[in-house]
PDB file of N, CA, C, O and CB in Angstrom:
ATOM      1  N   UNK A   1     -21.811  15.353 -15.192  1.00  0.00           N
ATOM      2  CA  UNK A   1     -20.532  14.529 -15.531  1.00  0.00           C
ATOM      3  C   UNK A   1     -19.705  14.491 -14.390  1.00  0.00           C
ATOM      4  O   UNK A   1     -19.621  15.521 -13.721  1.00  0.00           O
ATOM      5  CB  UNK A   1     -19.698  15.095 -16.709  1.00  0.00           C
ATOM      6  N   UNK A   2     -19.021  13.396 -14.019  1.00  0.00           N
ATOM      7  CA  UNK A   2     -18.258  13.010 -13.028  1.00  0.00           C
ATOM      8  C   UNK A   2     -16.909  13.691 -13.090  1.00  0.00           C
ATOM      9  O   UNK A   2     -16.356  13.768 -14.187  1.00  0.00           O
ATOM     10  CB  UNK A   2     -18.175  11.617 -13.038  1.00  0.00           C
ATOM     11  N   UNK A   3     -16.313  14.207 -11.983  1.00  0.00           N
ATOM     12  CA  UNK A   3     -15.060  14.796 -11.894  1.00  0.00           C
ATOM     13  C   UNK A   3     -13.935  13.779 -12.399  1.00  0.00           C
ATOM     14  O   UNK A   3     -14.131  12.590 -12.150  1.00  0.00           O
ATOM     15  CB  UNK A   3     -14.836  15.255 -10.442  1.00  0.00           C
ATOM     16  N   UNK A   4     -12.945  14.089 -12.987  1.00  0.00           N
ATOM     17  CA  UNK A   4     -11.904  13.192 -13.298  1.00  0.00           C
ATOM     18  C   UNK A   4     -11.244  12.630 -12.021  1.00  0.00           C
ATOM     19  O   UNK A   4     -11.080  13.305 -11.005  1.00  0.00           O
ATOM     20  CB  UNK A   4     -10.900  13.880 -14.169  1.00  0.00           C
ATOM     21  N   UNK A   5     -10.865  11.285 -12.162  1.00  0.00           N
ATOM     22  CA  UNK A   5     -10.083  10.854 -10.911  1.00  0.00           C
ATOM     23  C   UNK A   5      -8.775  11.294 -10.761  1.00  0.00           C
ATOM     24  O   UNK A   5      -8.019  11.368 -11.729  1.00  0.00           O
ATOM     25  CB  UNK A   5      -9.987   9.487 -10.811  1.00  0.00           C
ATOM     26  N   UNK A   6      -8.412  11.619  -9.537  1.00  0.00           N
ATOM     27  CA  UNK A   6      -7.154  12.081  -9.351  1.00  0.00           C
ATOM     28  C   UNK A   6      -6.330  10.960  -8.334  1.00  0.00           C
ATOM     29  O   UNK A   6      -6.834  10.532  -7.296  1.00  0.00           O
ATOM     30  CB  UNK A   6      -7.280  13.605  -8.751  1.00  0.00           C
ATOM     31  N   UNK A   7      -5.142  10.619  -8.767  1.00  0.00           N
ATOM     32  CA  UNK A   7      -4.565   9.570  -8.012  1.00  0.00           C
ATOM     33  C   UNK A   7      -4.259  10.087  -6.566  1.00  0.00           C
ATOM     34  O   UNK A   7      -4.030  11.269  -6.312  1.00  0.00           O
ATOM     35  CB  UNK A   7      -3.291   9.047  -8.726  1.00  0.00           C
ATOM     36  N   UNK A   8      -4.279   9.139  -5.704  1.00  0.00           N
ATOM     37  CA  UNK A   8      -3.721   9.617  -4.457  1.00  0.00           C
ATOM     38  C   UNK A   8      -2.434   9.858  -4.169  1.00  0.00           C
ATOM     39  O   UNK A   8      -1.687   9.313  -4.981  1.00  0.00           O
ATOM     40  CB  UNK A   8      -4.005   8.916  -3.624  1.00  0.00           C
ATOM     41  N   UNK A   9      -1.834  10.519  -3.253  1.00  0.00           N
ATOM     42  CA  UNK A   9      -0.447  10.624  -3.181  1.00  0.00           C
ATOM     43  C   UNK A   9       0.360   9.441  -2.924  1.00  0.00           C
ATOM     44  O   UNK A   9       0.069   8.636  -2.039  1.00  0.00           O
ATOM     45  CB  UNK A   9      -0.162  11.498  -2.273  1.00  0.00           C
ATOM     46  N   UNK A  10       1.301   9.336  -3.634  1.00  0.00           N
ATOM     47  CA  UNK A  10       2.230   7.964  -3.354  1.00  0.00           C
ATOM     48  C   UNK A  10       2.703   7.746  -2.061  1.00  0.00           C
ATOM     49  O   UNK A  10       2.744   6.597  -1.621  1.00  0.00           O
ATOM     50  CB  UNK A  10       3.500   7.925  -4.155  1.00  0.00           C
ATOM     51  N   UNK A  11       3.106   8.806  -1.322  1.00  0.00           N
ATOM     52  CA  UNK A  11       3.611   8.729   0.050  1.00  0.00           C
ATOM     53  C   UNK A  11       2.791   8.098   0.950  1.00  0.00           C
ATOM     54  O   UNK A  11       3.242   7.501   1.928  1.00  0.00           O
ATOM     55  CB  UNK A  11       3.876   9.947   0.565  1.00  0.00           C
ATOM     56  N   UNK A  12       1.342   8.202   0.636  1.00  0.00           N
ATOM     57  CA  UNK A  12       0.421   7.619   1.517  1.00  0.00           C
ATOM     58  C   UNK A  12       0.496   6.099   1.534  1.00  0.00           C
ATOM     59  O   UNK A  12       0.490   5.462   2.587  1.00  0.00           O
ATOM     60  CB  UNK A  12      -0.918   8.063   1.169  1.00  0.00           C
ATOM     61  N   UNK A  13       0.571   5.506   0.253  1.00  0.00           N
ATOM     62  CA  UNK A  13       0.609   4.135   0.084  1.00  0.00           C
ATOM     63  C   UNK A  13       1.895   3.409   0.474  1.00  0.00           C
ATOM     64  O   UNK A  13       1.890   2.277   0.957  1.00  0.00           O
ATOM     65  CB  UNK A  13       0.318   3.883  -1.233  1.00  0.00           C
ATOM     66  N   UNK A  14       3.065   4.168   0.221  1.00  0.00           N
ATOM     67  CA  UNK A  14       4.496   3.858   0.569  1.00  0.00           C
ATOM     68  C   UNK A  14       4.452   3.777   2.042  1.00  0.00           C
ATOM     69  O   UNK A  14       4.808   2.727   2.575  1.00  0.00           O
ATOM     70  CB  UNK A  14       5.584   4.962   0.045  1.00  0.00           C
ATOM     71  N   UNK A  15       4.063   4.748   2.738  1.00  0.00           N
ATOM     72  CA  UNK A  15       4.121   4.948   4.289  1.00  0.00           C
ATOM     73  C   UNK A  15       3.345   3.687   4.767  1.00  0.00           C
ATOM     74  O   UNK A  15       3.884   2.842   5.481  1.00  0.00           O
ATOM     75  CB  UNK A  15       3.379   6.461   4.863  1.00  0.00           C
ATOM     76  N   UNK A  16       2.067   3.596   4.347  1.00  0.00           N
ATOM     77  CA  UNK A  16       1.212   2.398   4.809  1.00  0.00           C
ATOM     78  C   UNK A  16       1.932   1.114   4.651  1.00  0.00           C
ATOM     79  O   UNK A  16       2.028   0.364   5.622  1.00  0.00           O
ATOM     80  CB  UNK A  16      -0.120   2.297   4.014  1.00  0.00           C
ATOM     81  N   UNK A  17       2.506   0.765   3.368  1.00  0.00           N
ATOM     82  CA  UNK A  17       3.050  -0.523   3.229  1.00  0.00           C
ATOM     83  C   UNK A  17       4.298  -0.844   4.149  1.00  0.00           C
ATOM     84  O   UNK A  17       4.570  -1.961   4.589  1.00  0.00           O
ATOM     85  CB  UNK A  17       3.401  -0.687   1.818  1.00  0.00           C
ATOM     86  N   UNK A  18       5.071   0.421   4.383  1.00  0.00           N
ATOM     87  CA  UNK A  18       6.150   0.247   5.161  1.00  0.00           C
ATOM     88  C   UNK A  18       5.799  -0.040   6.779  1.00  0.00           C
ATOM     89  O   UNK A  18       6.482  -0.793   7.474  1.00  0.00           O
ATOM     90  CB  UNK A  18       6.986   1.482   4.943  1.00  0.00           C
ATOM     91  N   UNK A  19       4.593   0.704   7.272  1.00  0.00           N
ATOM     92  CA  UNK A  19       4.137   0.539   8.600  1.00  0.00           C
ATOM     93  C   UNK A  19       3.476  -0.956   8.806  1.00  0.00           C
ATOM     94  O   UNK A  19       3.687  -1.702   9.762  1.00  0.00           O
ATOM     95  CB  UNK A  19       3.097   1.710   8.909  1.00  0.00           C
ATOM     96  N   UNK A  20       2.604  -1.217   7.644  1.00  0.00           N
ATOM     97  CA  UNK A  20       2.304  -2.723   7.725  1.00  0.00           C
ATOM     98  C   UNK A  20       3.284  -3.719   7.878  1.00  0.00           C
ATOM     99  O   UNK A  20       3.256  -4.610   8.727  1.00  0.00           O
ATOM    100  CB  UNK A  20       1.691  -3.112   6.655  1.00  0.00           C
ATOM    101  N   UNK A  21       4.195  -3.529   6.984  1.00  0.00           N
ATOM    102  CA  UNK A  21       5.499  -4.551   7.012  1.00  0.00           C
ATOM    103  C   UNK A  21       6.072  -4.559   8.430  1.00  0.00           C
ATOM    104  O   UNK A  21       6.235  -5.615   9.042  1.00  0.00           O
ATOM    105  CB  UNK A  21       6.774  -4.059   5.927  1.00  0.00           C
ATOM    106  N   UNK A  22       6.381  -3.333   8.952  1.00  0.00           N
ATOM    107  CA  UNK A  22       6.871  -3.255  10.272  1.00  0.00           C
ATOM    108  C   UNK A  22       6.202  -4.001  11.452  1.00  0.00           C
ATOM    109  O   UNK A  22       6.746  -4.687  12.318  1.00  0.00           O
ATOM    110  CB  UNK A  22       6.885  -1.956  10.566  1.00  0.00           C
ATOM    111  N   UNK A  23       4.902  -3.708  11.283  1.00  0.00           N
ATOM    112  CA  UNK A  23       3.948  -4.257  12.360  1.00  0.00           C
ATOM    113  C   UNK A  23       3.736  -5.731  12.143  1.00  0.00           C
ATOM    114  O   UNK A  23       3.463  -6.445  13.108  1.00  0.00           O
ATOM    115  CB  UNK A  23       2.525  -3.519  12.338  1.00  0.00           C
ATOM    116  N   UNK A  24       3.849  -6.236  10.908  1.00  0.00           N
ATOM    117  CA  UNK A  24       3.965  -7.800  10.713  1.00  0.00           C
ATOM    118  C   UNK A  24       5.149  -8.355  11.324  1.00  0.00           C
ATOM    119  O   UNK A  24       5.118  -9.329  12.076  1.00  0.00           O
ATOM    120  CB  UNK A  24       4.011  -8.212   9.230  1.00  0.00           C
ATOM    121  N   UNK A  25       6.319  -7.649  10.955  1.00  0.00           N
ATOM    122  CA  UNK A  25       7.653  -8.227  11.548  1.00  0.00           C
ATOM    123  C   UNK A  25       7.680  -8.355  13.180  1.00  0.00           C
ATOM    124  O   UNK A  25       8.254  -9.261  13.784  1.00  0.00           O
ATOM    125  CB  UNK A  25       8.901  -7.227  11.094  1.00  0.00           C
ATOM    126  N   UNK A  26       6.955  -7.285  13.778  1.00  0.00           N
ATOM    127  CA  UNK A  26       7.074  -7.244  15.172  1.00  0.00           C
ATOM    128  C   UNK A  26       5.964  -8.145  15.837  1.00  0.00           C
ATOM    129  O   UNK A  26       5.916  -8.247  17.063  1.00  0.00           O
ATOM    130  CB  UNK A  26       6.993  -5.786  15.640  1.00  0.00           C
ATOM    131  N   UNK A  27       5.057  -8.808  14.999  1.00  0.00           N
ATOM    132  CA  UNK A  27       4.017  -9.810  15.726  1.00  0.00           C
ATOM    133  C   UNK A  27       4.716 -11.003  16.146  1.00  0.00           C
ATOM    134  O   UNK A  27       5.716 -11.371  15.529  1.00  0.00           O
ATOM    135  CB  UNK A  27       2.789 -10.285  14.782  1.00  0.00           C
ATOM    136  N   UNK A  28       4.285 -11.621  17.117  1.00  0.00           N
ATOM    137  CA  UNK A  28       4.787 -12.959  17.598  1.00  0.00           C
ATOM    138  C   UNK A  28       4.106 -14.253  17.126  1.00  0.00           C
ATOM    139  O   UNK A  28       4.633 -15.365  17.094  1.00  0.00           O
ATOM    140  CB  UNK A  28       4.710 -12.967  19.036  1.00  0.00           C
ATOM    141  N   UNK A  29       2.765 -13.911  16.739  1.00  0.00           N
ATOM    142  CA  UNK A  29       1.930 -15.060  16.294  1.00  0.00           C
ATOM    143  C   UNK A  29       1.999 -14.977  14.860  1.00  0.00           C
ATOM    144  O   UNK A  29       2.250 -13.903  14.315  1.00  0.00           O
ATOM    145  CB  UNK A  29       0.438 -15.042  16.811  1.00  0.00           C
ATOM    146  N   UNK A  30       1.757 -16.232  14.087  1.00  0.00           N
ATOM    147  CA  UNK A  30       1.907 -16.508  12.760  1.00  0.00           C
ATOM    148  C   UNK A  30       0.847 -15.653  12.035  1.00  0.00           C
ATOM    149  O   UNK A  30       1.176 -14.825  11.186  1.00  0.00           O
ATOM    150  CB  UNK A  30       1.787 -18.008  12.495  1.00  0.00           C
ATOM    151  N   UNK A  31      -0.442 -15.878  12.396  1.00  0.00           N
ATOM    152  CA  UNK A  31      -1.575 -15.495  11.488  1.00  0.00           C
ATOM    153  C   UNK A  31      -1.618 -13.906  11.464  1.00  0.00           C
ATOM    154  O   UNK A  31      -1.931 -13.405  10.384  1.00  0.00           O
ATOM    155  CB  UNK A  31      -3.031 -16.144  12.026  1.00  0.00           C
ATOM    156  N   UNK A  32      -1.351 -13.081  12.493  1.00  0.00           N
ATOM    157  CA  UNK A  32      -1.277 -11.706  12.368  1.00  0.00           C
ATOM    158  C   UNK A  32      -0.126 -11.325  11.646  1.00  0.00           C
ATOM    159  O   UNK A  32      -0.188 -10.294  10.976  1.00  0.00           O
ATOM    160  CB  UNK A  32      -1.305 -11.078  13.593  1.00  0.00           C
ATOM    161  N   UNK A  33       0.957 -12.015  11.672  1.00  0.00           N
ATOM    162  CA  UNK A  33       2.174 -11.620  10.951  1.00  0.00           C
ATOM    163  C   UNK A  33       1.876 -11.689   9.582  1.00  0.00           C
ATOM    164  O   UNK A  33       2.155 -10.731   8.861  1.00  0.00           O
ATOM    165  CB  UNK A  33       3.371 -12.455  11.262  1.00  0.00           C
ATOM    166  N   UNK A  34       1.264 -12.853   9.059  1.00  0.00           N
ATOM    167  CA  UNK A  34       1.022 -13.183   7.714  1.00  0.00           C
ATOM    168  C   UNK A  34      -0.041 -12.118   7.202  1.00  0.00           C
ATOM    169  O   UNK A  34       0.151 -11.531   6.137  1.00  0.00           O
ATOM    170  CB  UNK A  34       0.527 -14.707   7.581  1.00  0.00           C
ATOM    171  N   UNK A  35      -1.110 -11.893   7.943  1.00  0.00           N
ATOM    172  CA  UNK A  35      -2.092 -10.838   7.649  1.00  0.00           C
ATOM    173  C   UNK A  35      -1.428  -9.372   7.363  1.00  0.00           C
ATOM    174  O   UNK A  35      -1.759  -8.693   6.391  1.00  0.00           O
ATOM    175  CB  UNK A  35      -3.086 -10.752   8.883  1.00  0.00           C
ATOM    176  N   UNK A  36      -0.539  -9.000   8.235  1.00  0.00           N
ATOM    177  CA  UNK A  36      -0.042  -7.660   8.150  1.00  0.00           C
ATOM    178  C   UNK A  36       1.035  -7.611   6.766  1.00  0.00           C
ATOM    179  O   UNK A  36       1.166  -6.645   6.014  1.00  0.00           O
ATOM    180  CB  UNK A  36       0.737  -7.271   9.677  1.00  0.00           C
ATOM    181  N   UNK A  37       1.724  -8.881   6.670  1.00  0.00           N
ATOM    182  CA  UNK A  37       2.593  -8.713   5.427  1.00  0.00           C
ATOM    183  C   UNK A  37       1.743  -8.743   4.178  1.00  0.00           C
ATOM    184  O   UNK A  37       2.010  -8.030   3.210  1.00  0.00           O
ATOM    185  CB  UNK A  37       3.690  -9.850   5.329  1.00  0.00           C
ATOM    186  N   UNK A  38       0.885  -9.439   4.203  1.00  0.00           N
ATOM    187  CA  UNK A  38      -0.196  -9.430   3.009  1.00  0.00           C
ATOM    188  C   UNK A  38      -0.692  -7.979   2.769  1.00  0.00           C
ATOM    189  O   UNK A  38      -0.656  -7.473   1.647  1.00  0.00           O
ATOM    190  CB  UNK A  38      -1.551 -10.402   3.373  1.00  0.00           C
ATOM    191  N   UNK A  39      -1.079  -7.437   3.681  1.00  0.00           N
ATOM    192  CA  UNK A  39      -1.597  -6.097   3.721  1.00  0.00           C
ATOM    193  C   UNK A  39      -0.517  -4.909   3.256  1.00  0.00           C
ATOM    194  O   UNK A  39      -0.862  -3.882   2.670  1.00  0.00           O
ATOM    195  CB  UNK A  39      -2.084  -5.862   5.198  1.00  0.00           C
ATOM    196  N   UNK A  40       0.689  -5.202   3.581  1.00  0.00           N
ATOM    197  CA  UNK A  40       1.771  -4.480   3.278  1.00  0.00           C
ATOM    198  C   UNK A  40       2.081  -4.679   1.687  1.00  0.00           C
ATOM    199  O   UNK A  40       2.348  -3.732   0.946  1.00  0.00           O
ATOM    200  CB  UNK A  40       2.922  -4.911   4.221  1.00  0.00           C
ATOM    201  N   UNK A  41       2.013  -5.981   1.282  1.00  0.00           N
ATOM    202  CA  UNK A  41       2.159  -6.176  -0.107  1.00  0.00           C
ATOM    203  C   UNK A  41       1.133  -5.609  -1.017  1.00  0.00           C
ATOM    204  O   UNK A  41       1.388  -5.187  -2.145  1.00  0.00           O
ATOM    205  CB  UNK A  41       2.233  -7.502  -0.334  1.00  0.00           C
ATOM    206  N   UNK A  42      -0.069  -5.623  -0.452  1.00  0.00           N
ATOM    207  CA  UNK A  42      -1.241  -4.928  -1.334  1.00  0.00           C
ATOM    208  C   UNK A  42      -1.070  -3.522  -1.438  1.00  0.00           C
ATOM    209  O   UNK A  42      -1.258  -2.972  -2.523  1.00  0.00           O
ATOM    210  CB  UNK A  42      -2.680  -5.134  -0.749  1.00  0.00           C
ATOM    211  N   UNK A  43      -0.705  -2.823  -0.342  1.00  0.00           N
ATOM    212  CA  UNK A  43      -0.352  -1.528  -0.447  1.00  0.00           C
ATOM    213  C   UNK A  43       0.855  -1.175  -1.327  1.00  0.00           C
ATOM    214  O   UNK A  43       0.845  -0.149  -2.008  1.00  0.00           O
ATOM    215  CB  UNK A  43      -0.162  -1.090   0.808  1.00  0.00           C
ATOM    216  N   UNK A  44       1.896  -2.022  -1.314  1.00  0.00           N
ATOM    217  CA  UNK A  44       2.880  -1.842  -2.242  1.00  0.00           C
ATOM    218  C   UNK A  44       2.415  -1.884  -3.749  1.00  0.00           C
ATOM    219  O   UNK A  44       2.861  -1.132  -4.616  1.00  0.00           O
ATOM    220  CB  UNK A  44       3.869  -2.833  -1.980  1.00  0.00           C
ATOM    221  N   UNK A  45       1.539  -2.779  -3.933  1.00  0.00           N
ATOM    222  CA  UNK A  45       0.981  -3.085  -5.319  1.00  0.00           C
ATOM    223  C   UNK A  45       0.091  -1.803  -5.775  1.00  0.00           C
ATOM    224  O   UNK A  45       0.045  -1.377  -6.930  1.00  0.00           O
ATOM    225  CB  UNK A  45       0.028  -4.524  -5.284  1.00  0.00           C
ATOM    226  N   UNK A  46      -0.555  -1.304  -4.744  1.00  0.00           N
ATOM    227  CA  UNK A  46      -1.396  -0.160  -5.016  1.00  0.00           C
ATOM    228  C   UNK A  46      -0.592   1.018  -5.276  1.00  0.00           C
ATOM    229  O   UNK A  46      -1.025   1.835  -6.090  1.00  0.00           O
ATOM    230  CB  UNK A  46      -2.322   0.108  -3.918  1.00  0.00           C
ATOM    231  N   UNK A  47       0.580   1.232  -4.668  1.00  0.00           N
ATOM    232  CA  UNK A  47       1.563   2.326  -4.754  1.00  0.00           C
ATOM    233  C   UNK A  47       2.016   2.290  -6.344  1.00  0.00           C
ATOM    234  O   UNK A  47       1.935   3.271  -7.084  1.00  0.00           O
ATOM    235  CB  UNK A  47       2.892   2.080  -3.633  1.00  0.00           C
ATOM    236  N   UNK A  48       2.489   1.034  -6.729  1.00  0.00           N
ATOM    237  CA  UNK A  48       3.032   0.703  -8.030  1.00  0.00           C
ATOM    238  C   UNK A  48       1.970   1.216  -9.164  1.00  0.00           C
ATOM    239  O   UNK A  48       2.292   1.875 -10.153  1.00  0.00           O
ATOM    240  CB  UNK A  48       3.308  -0.926  -8.113  1.00  0.00           C
ATOM    241  N   UNK A  49       0.696   0.809  -8.851  1.00  0.00           N
ATOM    242  CA  UNK A  49      -0.378   1.056  -9.877  1.00  0.00           C
ATOM    243  C   UNK A  49      -0.682   2.639  -9.859  1.00  0.00           C
ATOM    244  O   UNK A  49      -0.843   3.203 -10.941  1.00  0.00           O
ATOM    245  CB  UNK A  49      -1.773   0.146  -9.522  1.00  0.00           C
ATOM    246  N   UNK A  50      -0.757   3.293  -8.784  1.00  0.00           N
ATOM    247  CA  UNK A  50      -0.942   4.714  -8.677  1.00  0.00           C
ATOM    248  C   UNK A  50       0.117   5.483  -9.463  1.00  0.00           C
ATOM    249  O   UNK A  50      -0.134   6.489 -10.127  1.00  0.00           O
ATOM    250  CB  UNK A  50      -0.922   5.123  -7.230  1.00  0.00           C
ATOM    251  N   UNK A  51       1.359   4.911  -9.328  1.00  0.00           N
ATOM    252  CA  UNK A  51       2.610   5.547  -9.922  1.00  0.00           C
ATOM    253  C   UNK A  51       2.216   5.448 -11.495  1.00  0.00           C
ATOM    254  O   UNK A  51       2.246   6.448 -12.213  1.00  0.00           O
ATOM    255  CB  UNK A  51       4.150   4.678  -9.483  1.00  0.00           C
ATOM    256  N   UNK A  52       1.897   4.341 -11.908  1.00  0.00           N
ATOM    257  CA  UNK A  52       1.673   4.002 -13.370  1.00  0.00           C
ATOM    258  C   UNK A  52       0.653   4.920 -13.850  1.00  0.00           C
ATOM    259  O   UNK A  52       0.786   5.472 -14.942  1.00  0.00           O
ATOM    260  CB  UNK A  52       1.221   2.507 -13.620  1.00  0.00           C
ATOM    261  N   UNK A  53      -0.390   5.126 -13.079  1.00  0.00           N
ATOM    262  CA  UNK A  53      -1.514   6.082 -13.473  1.00  0.00           C
ATOM    263  C   UNK A  53      -1.002   7.442 -13.605  1.00  0.00           C
ATOM    264  O   UNK A  53      -1.450   8.196 -14.469  1.00  0.00           O
ATOM    265  CB  UNK A  53      -2.668   6.094 -12.450  1.00  0.00           C
ATOM    266  N   UNK A  54       0.010   7.829 -12.705  1.00  0.00           N
ATOM    267  CA  UNK A  54       0.581   9.236 -12.647  1.00  0.00           C
ATOM    268  C   UNK A  54       1.372   9.209 -14.215  1.00  0.00           C
ATOM    269  O   UNK A  54       1.131  10.120 -15.006  1.00  0.00           O
ATOM    270  CB  UNK A  54       1.762   9.502 -11.108  1.00  0.00           C
ATOM    271  N   UNK A  55       2.133   8.318 -14.509  1.00  0.00           N
ATOM    272  CA  UNK A  55       2.843   8.390 -15.654  1.00  0.00           C
ATOM    273  C   UNK A  55       2.110   8.401 -16.896  1.00  0.00           C
ATOM    274  O   UNK A  55       2.681   8.850 -17.890  1.00  0.00           O
ATOM    275  CB  UNK A  55       3.688   7.424 -15.669  1.00  0.00           C
ATOM    276  N   UNK A  56       0.880   7.954 -16.988  1.00  0.00           N
ATOM    277  CA  UNK A  56       0.106   7.886 -18.083  1.00  0.00           C
ATOM    278  C   UNK A  56      -0.605   9.126 -18.228  1.00  0.00           C
ATOM    279  O   UNK A  56      -0.982   9.480 -19.346  1.00  0.00           O
ATOM    280  CB  UNK A  56      -0.746   6.790 -18.038  1.00  0.00           C
ATOM    281  N   UNK A  57      -0.860   9.931 -17.041  1.00  0.00           N
ATOM    282  CA  UNK A  57      -1.653  11.202 -17.275  1.00  0.00           C
ATOM    283  C   UNK A  57      -0.604  12.334 -17.603  1.00  0.00           C
ATOM    284  O   UNK A  57      -0.985  13.481 -17.836  1.00  0.00           O
ATOM    285  CB  UNK A  57      -2.582  11.607 -15.929  1.00  0.00           C
TER     286      UNK A  57
END
């Protein structure tokens, strides 16, 4: 039987989202800026989903 899934710590996703957003804002080229900001948005969505998993448990 598989072990129950434990949500990852929220601070991990929040920190990653903040750092990706900061890296995106510091980029001078458009493509890397957009890609970093997309990555930051995805980490933010993941943090919200992890938070909701914790509330249900």
